[in-house]
DRENDO-1510 file (C-alpha; in Angstrom, 1 decimal, always signed):
<recs>
REC; n; res; u; v; w
REC; 1; MET; -46.9; +28.0; +10.7 .
REC; 2; LYS; -46.6; +30.0; +7.5 .
REC; 3; ASN; -43.0; +31.2; +8.4 .
REC; 4; THR; -42.0; +27.6; +9.2 .
REC; 5; GLU; -43.4; +26.4; +5.8 .
REC; 6; GLU; -41.6; +29.2; +4.0 .
REC; 7; GLU; -38.3; +28.5; +5.7 .
REC; 8; TYR; -38.7; +24.8; +4.8 .
REC; 9; LEU; -39.3; +25.6; +1.1 .
REC; 10; THR; -36.3; +28.0; +1.2 .
REC; 11; SER; -34.1; +25.2; +2.6 .
REC; 12; VAL; -35.2; +22.8; -0.1 .
REC; 13; LYS; -34.5; +25.3; -2.8 .
REC; 14; ASN; -31.1; +26.1; -1.4 .
REC; 15; ALA; -30.3; +22.3; -1.2 .
REC; 16; LEU; -31.3; +21.9; -4.9 .
REC; 17; LYS; -29.2; +24.9; -5.9 .
REC; 18; MET; -26.2; +23.4; -4.2 .
REC; 19; LEU; -26.6; +20.0; -5.9 .
REC; 20; LYS; -27.1; +21.6; -9.3 .
REC; 21; SER; -24.0; +23.8; -8.9 .
REC; 22; PHE; -21.7; +20.7; -9.3 .
REC; 23; SER; -20.6; +20.0; -12.8 .
REC; 24; MET; -18.0; +18.1; -14.8 .
REC; 25; ASP; -15.9; +21.2; -14.8 .
REC; 26; GLU; -16.3; +21.7; -11.0 .
REC; 27; PRO; -16.9; +18.2; -9.5 .
REC; 28; LYS; -15.6; +19.3; -6.0 .
REC; 29; LYS; -16.5; +22.4; -4.1 .
REC; 30; SER; -15.8; +23.8; -0.6 .
REC; 31; ILE; -18.3; +25.5; +1.7 .
REC; 32; THR; -16.7; +28.8; +0.7 .
REC; 33; ASP; -17.0; +28.0; -3.1 .
REC; 34; LEU; -20.7; +27.2; -2.7 .
REC; 35; ALA; -21.4; +30.2; -0.4 .
REC; 36; THR; -19.7; +32.6; -2.8 .
REC; 37; SER; -21.3; +31.3; -6.1 .
REC; 38; LEU; -24.8; +31.0; -4.6 .
REC; 39; GLY; -24.8; +34.2; -2.5 .
REC; 40; LEU; -25.5; +32.3; +0.7 .
REC; 41; SER; -24.0; +32.5; +4.1 .
REC; 42; LYS; -21.4; +29.9; +5.0 .
REC; 43; SER; -23.5; +28.7; +8.0 .
REC; 44; THR; -26.5; +28.0; +5.8 .
REC; 45; VAL; -24.4; +26.1; +3.3 .
REC; 46; SER; -22.6; +24.2; +6.0 .
REC; 47; ARG; -25.9; +23.1; +7.6 .
REC; 48; THR; -27.5; +22.1; +4.3 .
REC; 49; MET; -24.4; +20.2; +3.0 .
REC; 50; ALA; -24.2; +18.3; +6.3 .
REC; 51; THR; -27.8; +17.2; +5.9 .
REC; 52; LEU; -27.3; +16.2; +2.3 .
REC; 53; ALA; -24.1; +14.3; +3.3 .
REC; 54; SER; -26.1; +12.4; +6.0 .
REC; 55; GLU; -28.5; +11.2; +3.3 .
REC; 56; GLY; -25.7; +10.2; +0.9 .
REC; 57; PHE; -26.4; +13.0; -1.7 .
REC; 58; VAL; -23.0; +14.5; -1.2 .
REC; 59; TYR; -19.7; +13.2; +0.2 .
REC; 60; LYS; -17.1; +15.2; +2.1 .
REC; 61; ASP; -13.5; +14.4; +1.5 .
REC; 62; PRO; -11.9; +14.3; +5.0 .
REC; 63; GLN; -8.5; +15.6; +3.7 .
REC; 64; THR; -9.5; +18.4; +1.3 .
REC; 65; ARG; -12.8; +19.1; +3.2 .
REC; 66; LYS; -14.4; +19.6; -0.2 .
REC; 67; TYR; -17.7; +18.1; -1.2 .
REC; 68; ARG; -18.6; +16.0; -4.3 .
REC; 69; LEU; -21.9; +14.4; -5.4 .
REC; 70; GLY; -22.7; +11.1; -3.5 .
REC; 71; LEU; -24.0; +7.7; -4.4 .
REC; 72; SER; -27.6; +8.6; -3.7 .
REC; 73; ILE; -27.4; +10.8; -6.8 .
REC; 74; LEU; -26.0; +8.0; -8.8 .
REC; 75; SER; -28.8; +5.7; -7.6 .
REC; 76; LEU; -31.5; +8.2; -8.7 .
REC; 77; SER; -29.8; +8.8; -12.1 .
REC; 78; GLY; -29.7; +5.0; -12.5 .
REC; 79; ILE; -33.5; +4.8; -12.0 .
REC; 80; VAL; -34.0; +7.6; -14.5 .
REC; 81; ASN; -31.7; +6.1; -17.1 .
REC; 82; THR; -33.3; +2.7; -16.7 .
REC; 83; ASN; -36.8; +4.1; -17.2 .
REC; 84; MET; -35.5; +6.0; -20.3 .
REC; 85; ASP; -34.0; +2.8; -21.7 .
REC; 86; ILE; -37.3; +1.0; -21.1 .
REC; 87; HIS; -39.3; +3.8; -22.8 .
REC; 88; ARG; -36.9; +3.8; -25.8 .
REC; 89; GLU; -36.5; +0.1; -26.3 .
REC; 90; SER; -40.1; -0.8; -25.7 .
REC; 91; GLN; -41.5; +1.5; -28.4 .
REC; 92; PRO; -40.9; -0.8; -31.5 .
REC; 93; VAL; -42.1; -3.8; -29.5 .
REC; 94; LEU; -45.3; -2.1; -28.4 .
REC; 95; TYR; -46.1; -1.0; -31.9 .
REC; 96; LYS; -45.5; -4.6; -33.2 .
REC; 97; LEU; -47.7; -6.0; -30.4 .
REC; 98; VAL; -50.5; -3.5; -31.1 .
REC; 99; GLU; -50.3; -4.3; -34.9 .
REC; 100; LYS; -50.5; -8.0; -34.2 .
REC; 101; LEU; -53.3; -8.1; -31.5 .
REC; 102; ASP; -55.1; -4.8; -32.4 .
REC; 103; GLU; -55.4; -3.8; -28.8 .
REC; 104; THR; -53.9; -0.9; -26.8 .
REC; 105; ALA; -50.5; -1.7; -25.1 .
REC; 106; HIS; -48.8; -0.1; -22.2 .
REC; 107; ILE; -45.5; -0.1; -20.3 .
REC; 108; SER; -45.6; +0.6; -16.6 .
REC; 109; VAL; -43.5; +0.6; -13.5 .
REC; 110; LEU; -44.2; +0.5; -9.7 .
REC; 111; ASP; -43.6; +3.9; -8.0 .
REC; 112; ASN; -44.6; +4.9; -4.5 .
REC; 113; LEU; -47.1; +2.0; -4.3 .
REC; 114; ASP; -48.7; +3.1; -7.6 .
REC; 115; ASN; -48.7; +1.6; -11.0 .
REC; 116; ILE; -47.4; +4.4; -13.3 .
REC; 117; TYR; -47.5; +4.3; -17.1 .
REC; 118; LEU; -44.3; +5.1; -19.0 .
REC; 119; HIS; -45.5; +4.5; -22.5 .
REC; 120; LYS; -48.7; +3.8; -24.4 .
REC; 121; VAL; -49.6; +2.8; -27.9 .
REC; 122; GLU; -53.2; +2.8; -28.9 .
REC; 123; CYS; -54.9; +0.5; -31.4 .
REC; 124; ASN; -57.4; +1.7; -34.1 .
REC; 125; HIS; -60.4; +1.2; -31.8 .
REC; 126; PRO; -59.2; +1.8; -28.2 .
REC; 127; VAL; -61.4; +1.1; -25.2 .
REC; 128; ARG; -62.5; +4.2; -23.3 .
REC; 129; VAL; -60.0; +4.0; -20.4 .
REC; 130; LEU; -58.5; +7.1; -19.0 .
REC; 131; THR; -54.8; +6.1; -19.2 .
REC; 132; HIS; -51.9; +8.3; -20.3 .
REC; 133; ILE; -48.2; +8.5; -19.8 .
REC; 134; GLY; -47.6; +9.5; -16.1 .
REC; 135; LYS; -51.1; +8.2; -15.1 .
REC; 136; ARG; -51.1; +6.5; -11.7 .
REC; 137; ASN; -53.4; +3.5; -10.9 .
REC; 138; PRO; -53.6; +1.2; -7.9 .
REC; 139; PRO; -51.5; -1.9; -8.5 .
REC; 140; PHE; -53.6; -4.6; -6.9 .
REC; 141; CYS; -56.5; -4.5; -9.4 .
REC; 142; THR; -54.6; -3.9; -12.7 .
REC; 143; SER; -52.8; -6.7; -14.5 .
REC; 144; SER; -49.6; -4.8; -14.9 .
REC; 145; GLY; -49.7; -3.7; -11.2 .
REC; 146; LYS; -50.2; -7.3; -10.1 .
REC; 147; VAL; -47.2; -8.5; -12.2 .
REC; 148; LEU; -45.1; -5.9; -10.5 .
REC; 149; LEU; -46.4; -6.8; -7.1 .
REC; 150; ALA; -45.8; -10.5; -7.7 .
REC; 151; HIS; -42.1; -9.8; -8.1 .
REC; 152; ALA; -41.8; -7.0; -5.6 .
REC; 153; ASP; -40.4; -7.3; -2.0 .
REC; 154; PRO; -42.9; -8.6; +0.5 .
REC; 155; GLU; -42.6; -5.3; +2.4 .
REC; 156; ILE; -44.0; -3.4; -0.7 .
REC; 157; VAL; -46.9; -5.8; -1.0 .
REC; 158; ASN; -47.7; -5.4; +2.7 .
REC; 159; GLN; -47.7; -1.6; +2.3 .
REC; 160; VAL; -50.1; -1.8; -0.6 .
REC; 161; ILE; -52.4; -4.1; +1.5 .
REC; 162; GLU; -52.1; -1.8; +4.6 .
REC; 163; LYS; -53.0; +1.2; +2.4 .
REC; 164; GLY; -56.3; -0.5; +1.6 .
REC; 165; LEU; -57.7; -2.7; -1.1 .
REC; 166; LYS; -60.4; -0.3; -2.4 .
REC; 167; ARG; -63.3; -1.8; -4.3 .
REC; 168; PHE; -63.6; -0.3; -7.8 .
REC; 169; THR; -66.0; -2.9; -9.3 .
REC; 170; LYS; -67.8; -6.0; -8.0 .
REC; 171; TYR; -64.8; -8.0; -9.3 .
REC; 172; THR; -62.1; -6.1; -7.4 .
REC; 173; ILE; -60.0; -8.3; -5.1 .
REC; 174; THR; -60.4; -6.7; -1.6 .
REC; 175; ASN; -59.3; -9.7; +0.5 .
REC; 176; SER; -55.6; -9.7; +1.3 .
REC; 177; ASP; -55.3; -13.5; +1.4 .
REC; 178; SER; -56.9; -13.8; -2.0 .
REC; 179; LEU; -54.5; -11.2; -3.4 .
REC; 180; LEU; -51.5; -12.9; -1.9 .
REC; 181; HIS; -52.6; -16.3; -3.4 .
REC; 182; GLU; -53.1; -14.7; -6.8 .
REC; 183; LEU; -49.7; -13.0; -6.7 .
REC; 184; LYS; -48.1; -16.4; -6.1 .
REC; 185; GLN; -49.9; -17.8; -9.1 .
REC; 186; ILE; -48.8; -14.9; -11.2 .
REC; 187; LYS; -45.2; -15.5; -10.4 .
REC; 188; GLU; -45.5; -19.1; -11.3 .
REC; 189; ASN; -47.5; -18.6; -14.5 .
REC; 190; GLY; -45.4; -15.7; -15.8 .
REC; 191; TYR; -48.3; -13.4; -16.5 .
REC; 192; ALA; -51.3; -11.7; -14.9 .
REC; 193; PHE; -54.8; -10.7; -16.0 .
REC; 194; SER; -57.4; -8.3; -14.7 .
REC; 195; MET; -61.0; -9.2; -15.6 .
REC; 196; GLU; -63.1; -6.0; -14.9 .
REC; 197; GLU; -61.3; -5.5; -11.6 .
REC; 198; PHE; -60.6; -1.8; -12.2 .
REC; 199; ASN; -63.0; -0.7; -14.9 .
REC; 200; GLU; -66.2; -2.5; -15.7 .
REC; 201; GLY; -66.2; -4.0; -19.2 .
REC; 202; VAL; -62.4; -3.8; -19.5 .
REC; 203; ASN; -60.0; -6.7; -19.3 .
REC; 204; SER; -56.2; -6.7; -19.6 .
REC; 205; VAL; -53.2; -9.1; -19.7 .
REC; 206; ALA; -49.7; -8.3; -18.5 .
REC; 207; ALA; -46.2; -9.9; -18.4 .
REC; 208; PRO; -42.9; -8.8; -16.7 .
REC; 209; VAL; -40.0; -7.0; -18.2 .
REC; 210; PHE; -36.6; -8.0; -16.8 .
REC; 211; ASP; -33.3; -6.0; -16.5 .
REC; 212; TYR; -29.8; -7.5; -17.1 .
REC; 213; ARG; -29.8; -8.9; -13.5 .
REC; 214; GLY; -33.0; -10.8; -14.1 .
REC; 215; LYS; -35.0; -8.4; -11.9 .
REC; 216; VAL; -38.5; -7.4; -12.9 .
REC; 217; ILE; -38.5; -3.6; -13.4 .
REC; 218; ALA; -41.6; -3.1; -15.6 .
REC; 219; ALA; -44.7; -4.7; -17.0 .
REC; 220; ILE; -46.1; -4.8; -20.5 .
REC; 221; THR; -49.9; -4.9; -20.9 .
REC; 222; ILE; -52.6; -5.1; -23.5 .
REC; 223; VAL; -56.0; -3.8; -22.6 .
REC; 224; GLY; -59.4; -4.0; -24.3 .
REC; 225; PRO; -63.1; -4.5; -23.9 .
REC; 226; LYS; -64.2; -7.8; -22.4 .
REC; 227; GLN; -65.7; -8.9; -25.7 .
REC; 228; ARG; -62.3; -8.8; -27.4 .
REC; 229; VAL; -60.0; -9.6; -24.4 .
REC; 230; SER; -62.3; -12.4; -23.3 .
REC; 231; SER; -61.6; -15.1; -20.7 .
REC; 232; HIS; -61.2; -17.9; -23.3 .
REC; 233; LYS; -58.5; -15.9; -25.1 .
REC; 234; ILE; -56.4; -15.1; -22.1 .
REC; 235; GLN; -53.8; -17.8; -22.4 .
REC; 236; LYS; -53.4; -17.2; -26.2 .
REC; 237; LEU; -53.0; -13.4; -25.6 .
REC; 238; ALA; -50.7; -14.1; -22.6 .
REC; 239; LYS; -48.2; -15.9; -24.8 .
REC; 240; GLN; -47.9; -12.9; -27.1 .
REC; 241; VAL; -47.5; -10.5; -24.2 .
REC; 242; ILE; -44.9; -12.7; -22.5 .
REC; 243; ARG; -43.0; -12.9; -25.8 .
REC; 244; ALA; -43.1; -9.1; -26.1 .
REC; 245; GLY; -41.9; -8.7; -22.5 .
REC; 246; LEU; -39.0; -10.9; -23.1 .
REC; 247; GLU; -38.1; -9.1; -26.3 .
REC; 248; ILE; -38.0; -5.7; -24.4 .
REC; 249; SER; -36.0; -7.5; -21.7 .
REC; 250; ASN; -33.4; -8.7; -24.2 .
REC; 251; ARG; -33.1; -5.3; -25.7 .
REC; 252; ILE; -32.1; -3.8; -22.3 .
REC; 253; GLY; -29.6; -6.5; -21.5 .
REC; 254; TYR; -31.5; -9.5; -20.1 .
REC; 255; ILE; -30.3; -12.9; -21.1 .
REC; 256; ASN; -32.9; -15.7; -20.6 .
REC; 257; HIS; -31.4; -19.0; -19.9 .
</recs>
């Protein structure tokens, strides 16, 4: 079992080395080129490159028989660049929102069925919530997560439900039909809220961030204690959060009609 695991890790390392060996100066490489530069056997390189090609990470030119990076790499780089754009362009908007509402603000995205935070700006008196950049939280009981689920493919929503709607507080939605109904309302209303659904005594309001295609790619959230982010303030706060979400969207190329 140990040998099998070690062999697997070695194969992964070799595959990464091969991908990283491509550059602007050397965009195309043959099996011999890769084997020589990396000190690997041609058979090892050939097998690994064939696997990478089957997943779209490299492409083999049928005439020259040389490899170049494939579209799967481009797709991944697009995701990274988009998230970097969101992080950069959201920063001034988050600071302005925090200054206006005096509550902590976040930017988050959906990743592997988790709500993950890309950026955070704290207010002068933040609520004690353990959130930080890179923190993963369940999407079904957080306002930002629910915004993202409301605009996600139904398959993603089903996967979240199948994973289990764990109860975190007495207010957590654990019924799938109730969740689906709320997600429909969120899409219609343009914002979501979480009233002590993840942390007792903590409420939040979130709105979507759109890319140039009009697709929701992130959520902007404000979070605070239930005394400050109270139920009778939700609609007023939501207007500010929606406006901030649209401002970020416009900064990354979205044109609202």
